[in-house]
Backbone as numpy.savetxt, mean C-alpha at the origin, in Angstrom:
# Nx Ny Nz CAx CAy CAz Cx Cy Cz
40.10 10.06 17.59 40.45 9.06 16.61 39.73 7.74 16.91
39.72 7.37 18.20 39.08 6.11 18.56 37.57 6.17 18.35
36.97 7.32 18.65 35.51 7.42 18.46 35.17 7.36 16.97
36.00 7.99 16.14 35.75 7.95 14.70 35.86 6.52 14.19
36.87 5.81 14.66 37.06 4.43 14.24 35.91 3.54 14.73
35.47 3.75 15.97 34.38 2.93 16.49 33.07 3.24 15.77
32.85 4.50 15.43 31.65 4.86 14.68 31.70 4.23 13.29
32.85 4.25 12.66 32.99 3.65 11.33 32.75 2.14 11.38
33.30 1.47 12.40 33.08 0.04 12.55 31.61 -0.26 12.82
30.98 0.57 13.63 29.57 0.38 13.92 28.72 0.55 12.66
29.05 1.56 11.85 28.32 1.80 10.61 28.50 0.64 9.64
29.72 0.09 9.55 29.97 -1.03 8.66 29.21 -2.27 9.13
29.16 -2.49 10.44 28.46 -3.66 10.95 26.95 -3.55 10.73
26.39 -2.34 10.85 24.96 -2.18 10.61 24.62 -2.18 9.13
25.58 -1.87 8.28 25.32 -1.86 6.85 25.04 -3.27 6.33
25.58 -4.28 6.98 25.37 -5.66 6.55 24.03 -6.21 6.97
23.34 -5.53 7.89 22.05 -6.01 8.36 20.97 -5.47 7.43
20.12 -6.35 6.97 19.06 -5.92 6.06 17.80 -6.73 6.31
16.82 -6.49 5.51 15.58 -7.25 5.63 15.80 -8.65 5.08
15.39 -9.64 5.83 15.55 -11.01 5.37 14.39 -11.46 4.51
13.26 -10.84 4.65 12.08 -11.27 3.89 11.64 -10.16 2.96
11.09 -10.57 1.84 10.54 -9.61 0.90 9.15 -9.18 1.38
8.78 -7.92 1.18 7.43 -7.53 1.56 6.41 -8.25 0.68
5.33 -8.67 1.29 4.30 -9.38 0.53 3.06 -8.51 0.44
2.33 -8.68 -0.64 1.10 -7.92 -0.82 0.05 -8.43 0.16
-0.72 -7.52 0.72 -1.75 -7.91 1.67 -3.14 -7.51 1.21
-3.22 -6.91 0.01 -4.51 -6.42 -0.45 -4.63 -6.59 -1.95
-5.81 -6.96 -2.39 -6.08 -7.08 -3.82 -6.35 -5.71 -4.40
-6.35 -5.61 -5.72 -6.52 -4.31 -6.36 -7.90 -3.72 -6.09
-8.90 -4.53 -5.82 -10.23 -4.02 -5.54 -10.38 -3.50 -4.13
-9.34 -3.63 -3.30 -9.41 -3.15 -1.93 -9.70 -4.24 -0.93
-10.00 -5.46 -1.41 -10.28 -6.55 -0.48 -8.96 -7.11 0.06
-8.88 -7.35 1.36 -7.63 -7.88 1.90 -7.48 -9.37 1.61
-6.23 -9.79 1.50 -5.95 -11.22 1.35 -6.12 -11.90 2.70
-6.42 -13.20 2.71 -6.48 -13.89 4.00 -5.10 -13.91 4.66
-5.04 -13.64 5.94 -3.77 -13.70 6.65 -3.43 -15.13 7.03
-4.46 -15.95 7.24 -4.26 -17.34 7.58 -5.08 -18.19 6.62
-4.41 -18.78 5.65 -5.08 -19.60 4.65 -5.60 -20.90 5.25
-5.06 -21.29 6.40 -5.49 -22.53 7.04 -6.82 -22.34 7.78
-7.19 -21.10 8.06 -8.45 -20.83 8.74 -9.64 -20.85 7.78
-9.35 -20.81 6.47 -10.44 -20.83 5.49 -11.06 -22.22 5.42
-12.35 -22.30 5.23 -12.97 -23.63 5.06 -12.50 -24.25 3.73
-12.49 -25.55 3.66 -12.00 -26.22 2.45 -12.88 -25.95 1.24
-14.07 -25.44 1.44 -14.98 -25.13 0.33 -14.82 -23.69 -0.16
-13.91 -22.93 0.42 -13.73 -21.53 0.03 -13.26 -21.45 -1.43
-13.87 -20.53 -2.19 -13.56 -20.40 -3.61 -12.12 -19.96 -3.85
-11.56 -19.21 -2.92 -10.18 -18.74 -3.10 -9.19 -19.90 -3.13
-9.50 -20.98 -2.46 -8.59 -22.13 -2.46 -8.55 -22.80 -3.82
-9.65 -22.73 -4.57 -9.67 -23.36 -5.89 -8.84 -22.57 -6.89
-8.55 -21.31 -6.60 -7.75 -20.48 -7.50 -6.26 -20.77 -7.38
-5.86 -21.46 -6.32 -4.45 -21.77 -6.11 -4.01 -22.86 -7.08
-2.73 -22.85 -7.43 -2.21 -23.88 -8.32 -2.17 -25.22 -7.58
-2.22 -26.33 -8.31 -2.22 -27.65 -7.66 -1.03 -27.90 -6.72
0.22 -27.50 -7.08 1.30 -27.73 -6.12 1.13 -26.95 -4.81
0.60 -25.74 -4.89 0.40 -24.94 -3.68 -0.74 -25.54 -2.85
-1.79 -26.05 -3.52 -2.86 -26.71 -2.79 -2.35 -27.97 -2.10
-1.45 -28.70 -2.78 -0.87 -29.90 -2.17 -0.02 -29.53 -0.96
0.75 -28.43 -1.07 1.55 -27.96 0.06 0.63 -27.57 1.22
-0.45 -26.91 0.91 -1.41 -26.50 1.94 -2.00 -27.71 2.65
-2.35 -28.72 1.88 -2.94 -29.92 2.48 -1.93 -30.70 3.31
-0.67 -30.76 2.86 0.34 -31.50 3.64 0.63 -30.78 4.96
0.69 -29.46 4.93 0.92 -28.72 6.18 -0.30 -28.85 7.07
-1.50 -28.86 6.49 -2.72 -29.06 7.27 -2.71 -30.43 7.97
-2.21 -31.44 7.26 -2.12 -32.78 7.86 -1.11 -32.80 9.01
0.01 -32.11 8.84 1.00 -32.02 9.92 0.41 -31.29 11.13
-0.36 -30.25 10.87 -1.00 -29.53 11.97 -1.97 -30.43 12.71
-2.70 -31.26 11.98 -3.66 -32.18 12.60 -2.95 -33.21 13.48
-1.80 -33.69 13.00 -1.02 -34.67 13.79 -0.55 -34.04 15.09
-0.05 -32.81 15.00 0.42 -32.15 16.23 -0.73 -31.80 17.16
-1.91 -31.51 16.62 -3.06 -31.21 17.46 -3.53 -32.45 18.23
-3.43 -33.60 17.60 -3.86 -34.83 18.26 -2.99 -35.17 19.46
-1.73 -34.72 19.44 -0.80 -35.07 20.50 -0.78 -34.08 21.66
-1.69 -33.13 21.67 -1.67 -32.15 22.76 -3.10 -31.74 23.13
-3.21 -31.19 24.31 -4.46 -30.60 24.74 -4.43 -29.13 24.37
-5.49 -28.62 23.84 -5.53 -27.22 23.45 -5.92 -26.34 24.61
-5.45 -25.10 24.56 -5.85 -24.10 25.54 -7.14 -23.44 25.05
-8.02 -23.11 25.99 -9.28 -22.48 25.63 -9.20 -20.99 25.97
-9.43 -20.15 24.97 -9.39 -18.70 25.22 -10.75 -18.24 25.74
-10.87 -16.97 26.17 -12.13 -16.48 26.74 -13.34 -16.59 25.80
-13.10 -16.60 24.48 -14.22 -16.73 23.54 -14.66 -18.17 23.39
-13.97 -19.11 24.01 -14.33 -20.51 23.92 -13.66 -21.26 22.80
-12.71 -20.61 22.11 -12.00 -21.27 21.02 -10.80 -22.03 21.58
-10.50 -23.16 20.97 -9.36 -23.95 21.39 -8.14 -23.50 20.61
-7.05 -23.21 21.34 -5.82 -22.73 20.72 -4.76 -23.80 20.88
-4.11 -24.14 19.78 -3.04 -25.13 19.79 -1.71 -24.43 19.53
-0.65 -25.00 20.08 0.69 -24.50 19.79 1.40 -25.55 18.95
2.24 -25.07 18.05 2.96 -25.96 17.14 4.45 -25.80 17.36
5.20 -26.76 16.86 6.67 -26.69 16.97 7.18 -25.55 16.10
8.40 -25.12 16.35 8.98 -24.01 15.58 9.09 -24.37 14.10
9.46 -25.61 13.83 9.59 -26.03 12.44 8.25 -25.96 11.72
7.19 -26.43 12.39 5.87 -26.39 11.77 5.37 -24.95 11.65
5.67 -24.11 12.65 5.30 -22.69 12.55 5.97 -22.05 11.33
7.22 -22.42 11.08 7.93 -21.87 9.91 7.27 -22.37 8.62
6.88 -23.65 8.56 6.21 -24.17 7.37 4.84 -23.53 7.18
4.14 -23.25 8.28 2.83 -22.58 8.19 3.01 -21.18 7.62
3.99 -20.44 8.13 4.24 -19.08 7.62 4.64 -19.10 6.15
5.50 -20.07 5.78 5.92 -20.17 4.37 4.73 -20.53 3.48
3.88 -21.44 3.95 2.71 -21.83 3.16 1.74 -20.67 3.00
1.54 -19.88 4.06 0.67 -18.71 3.97 1.21 -17.71 2.95
2.52 -17.46 2.99 3.14 -16.53 2.03 3.03 -17.07 0.61
3.28 -18.37 0.44 3.17 -18.98 -0.89 1.75 -18.89 -1.42
0.78 -19.16 -0.57 -0.62 -19.08 -1.00 -0.98 -17.66 -1.42
-0.56 -16.67 -0.65 -0.88 -15.27 -0.98 -0.26 -14.87 -2.31
1.03 -15.18 -2.50 1.68 -14.78 -3.75 1.11 -15.55 -4.93
0.79 -16.85 -4.75 0.21 -17.63 -5.83 -1.19 -17.15 -6.16
-1.97 -16.79 -5.16 -3.32 -16.29 -5.41 -3.27 -14.95 -6.14
-2.33 -14.08 -5.77 -2.21 -12.78 -6.44 -1.82 -12.94 -7.90
-1.14 -14.05 -8.24 -0.71 -14.27 -9.62 -1.66 -15.18 -10.39
-2.74 -15.61 -9.76 -3.66 -16.51 -10.45 -4.42 -15.76 -11.54
-4.80 -16.48 -12.58 -5.43 -15.84 -13.73 -6.75 -15.17 -13.35
-7.52 -15.76 -12.47 -8.81 -15.19 -12.10 -8.62 -13.83 -11.43
-7.66 -13.72 -10.55 -7.43 -12.45 -9.85 -6.85 -11.41 -10.81
-5.90 -11.84 -11.63 -5.27 -10.89 -12.55 -6.26 -10.43 -13.61
-7.10 -11.34 -14.11 -8.03 -10.96 -15.18 -9.15 -10.05 -14.70
-9.40 -9.97 -13.41 -10.44 -9.08 -12.90 -10.04 -7.62 -13.05
-8.74 -7.34 -13.01 -8.27 -5.97 -13.15 -6.87 -6.02 -13.76
-6.80 -5.92 -15.08 -5.51 -6.07 -15.77 -4.57 -4.89 -15.54
-5.11 -3.76 -15.18 -4.26 -2.59 -14.90 -4.71 -1.98 -13.58
-4.30 -2.58 -12.45 -4.82 -2.13 -11.16 -4.40 -0.72 -10.77
-3.27 -0.23 -11.32 -2.86 1.12 -10.92 -3.55 2.21 -11.72
-4.24 1.84 -12.81 -4.94 2.83 -13.63 -6.33 3.08 -13.03
-6.70 4.35 -12.97 -8.01 4.71 -12.43 -9.00 5.01 -13.53
-8.52 5.46 -14.65 -9.36 5.74 -15.81 -8.69 5.15 -17.03
-9.04 5.68 -18.19 -8.41 5.17 -19.41 -7.00 5.69 -19.60
-6.74 6.91 -19.13 -5.45 7.52 -19.42 -4.60 7.84 -18.20
-5.18 7.89 -17.02 -4.42 8.33 -15.87 -4.52 7.35 -14.71
-3.47 7.40 -13.90 -3.49 6.67 -12.64 -4.19 7.54 -11.60
-4.45 6.96 -10.45 -5.07 7.72 -9.37 -4.17 8.88 -8.97
-2.86 8.65 -8.93 -1.94 9.73 -8.58 -1.97 10.84 -9.63
-2.14 10.47 -10.90 -2.26 11.48 -11.96 -3.48 12.35 -11.78
-4.59 11.71 -11.39 -5.81 12.49 -11.14 -5.62 13.43 -9.95
-4.98 12.94 -8.90 -4.75 13.80 -7.73 -3.84 14.97 -8.09
-2.81 14.72 -8.91 -1.93 15.80 -9.34 -2.68 16.81 -10.20
-3.51 16.33 -11.10 -4.32 17.21 -11.94 -5.26 18.06 -11.09
-5.91 17.44 -10.11 -6.81 18.18 -9.23 -6.06 19.25 -8.45
-4.87 18.93 -7.96 -4.12 19.93 -7.19 -3.66 21.07 -8.09
-3.32 20.78 -9.35 -2.95 21.86 -10.28 -4.14 22.77 -10.54
-5.32 22.18 -10.73 -6.52 22.99 -10.98 -6.85 23.85 -9.76
-6.76 23.28 -8.57 -7.03 24.06 -7.36 -6.03 25.19 -7.20
-4.77 24.94 -7.55 -3.76 25.99 -7.46 -4.08 27.12 -8.44
-4.45 26.77 -9.67 -4.83 27.80 -10.65 -6.05 28.57 -10.19
-7.03 27.88 -9.62 -8.23 28.55 -9.13 -7.92 29.53 -8.02
-7.03 29.14 -7.11 -6.67 30.06 -6.00 -5.97 31.30 -6.52
-5.05 31.10 -7.48 -4.36 32.26 -8.02 -5.30 33.14 -8.83
-6.24 32.51 -9.56 -7.23 33.28 -10.31 -8.15 34.05 -9.39
-8.49 33.48 -8.25 -9.33 34.15 -7.27 -8.65 35.42 -6.77
-7.35 35.36 -6.58 -6.61 36.55 -6.13 -6.69 37.65 -7.19
-6.55 37.27 -8.47 -6.66 38.26 -9.55 -8.08 38.82 -9.63
-9.08 37.95 -9.47 -10.48 38.42 -9.49 -10.76 39.37 -8.34
-10.21 39.07 -7.19 -10.38 39.94 -6.02 -9.79 41.32 -6.30
-8.63 41.35 -6.96 -8.02 42.63 -7.31 -8.88 43.40 -8.31
-9.50 42.68 -9.25 -10.38 43.34 -10.22 -11.64 43.89 -9.56
-12.17 43.16 -8.57 -13.38 43.63 -7.88 -13.10 44.96 -7.19
-11.97 45.07 -6.55 -11.63 46.29 -5.82 -10.87 47.28 -6.70
-10.85 47.00 -8.00 -10.19 47.87 -8.99 -8.75 48.17 -8.63
-8.05 47.13 -8.22 -6.64 47.28 -7.86 -5.72 46.69 -8.93
-6.28 46.30 -10.06 -5.45 45.66 -11.08 -4.93 46.65 -12.12
-5.52 47.86 -12.21 -5.05 48.89 -13.14 -4.97 50.22 -12.41
-4.18 51.14 -12.91 -4.13 52.46 -12.27 -5.47 53.21 -12.42
-5.66 54.19 -11.61 -6.90 54.96 -11.62 -7.03 55.73 -12.93
-8.25 55.81 -13.43 -8.51 56.56 -14.67 -9.26 57.86 -14.39
-9.27 58.36 -13.15 -9.98 59.58 -12.80 -9.28 60.82 -13.35
-7.99 60.83 -13.45 -7.22 61.95 -13.96 -6.83 61.65 -15.39
-6.98 62.60 -16.29 -6.62 62.38 -17.70 -5.12 62.20 -17.87
-4.36 62.89 -17.06 -2.90 62.79 -17.18 -2.40 61.70 -16.24
-1.43 60.92 -16.70 -0.87 59.91 -15.81 -0.18 60.56 -14.62
-0.11 59.87 -13.53 0.47 60.43 -12.32 1.94 60.73 -12.50
2.61 59.95 -13.27 4.05 60.15 -13.46 4.40 61.04 -14.62
3.47 61.87 -15.13 3.74 62.73 -16.27 4.53 63.95 -15.81
5.74 64.06 -16.26 6.61 65.17 -15.86 6.83 66.17 -16.99
6.09 66.06 -18.08 6.30 66.94 -19.22 5.65 68.29 -19.05
4.72 68.46 -18.15 4.03 69.73 -17.93 2.77 69.84 -18.74
2.48 68.94 -19.63 1.26 68.97 -20.42 0.13 68.32 -19.64
-1.07 68.95 -19.70 -2.18 68.37 -18.95 -2.70 67.10 -19.57
């Protein structure tokens, strides 16, 4: 009884735990990946011009905060010779939020959407999954047809015609 109760309580407690963040898209319909760090892009990058003005303003304000924190510390140098800075937890959270906002805003920008208005469609009438399903149906039919053809080659699809009377003829007539 106690184990059943403890298992039930455990199940109820785990049922309340869920994902706190929504999954974000990481790839455009053409197969090109989205930038993981929008702050690493140069300010002349064309993708930044596709962002809406409020998102660009958010990006610039977080960039300014990053610059202020960089000025107040010495950076660590990694083996490749790049300087690595650490930021406060609050700024790290704002950087992550700004990256997510930039990705979602870029995915919804008119330039990106207008390049492929129906990204899940592979042709005029079918999706890529529809084509794969059609191909698998055709291959299945071909395999079954091959078995029938093999039986015809070895003359196993009809009874033998060497005897005029059928094998199961019990009437006594030849």
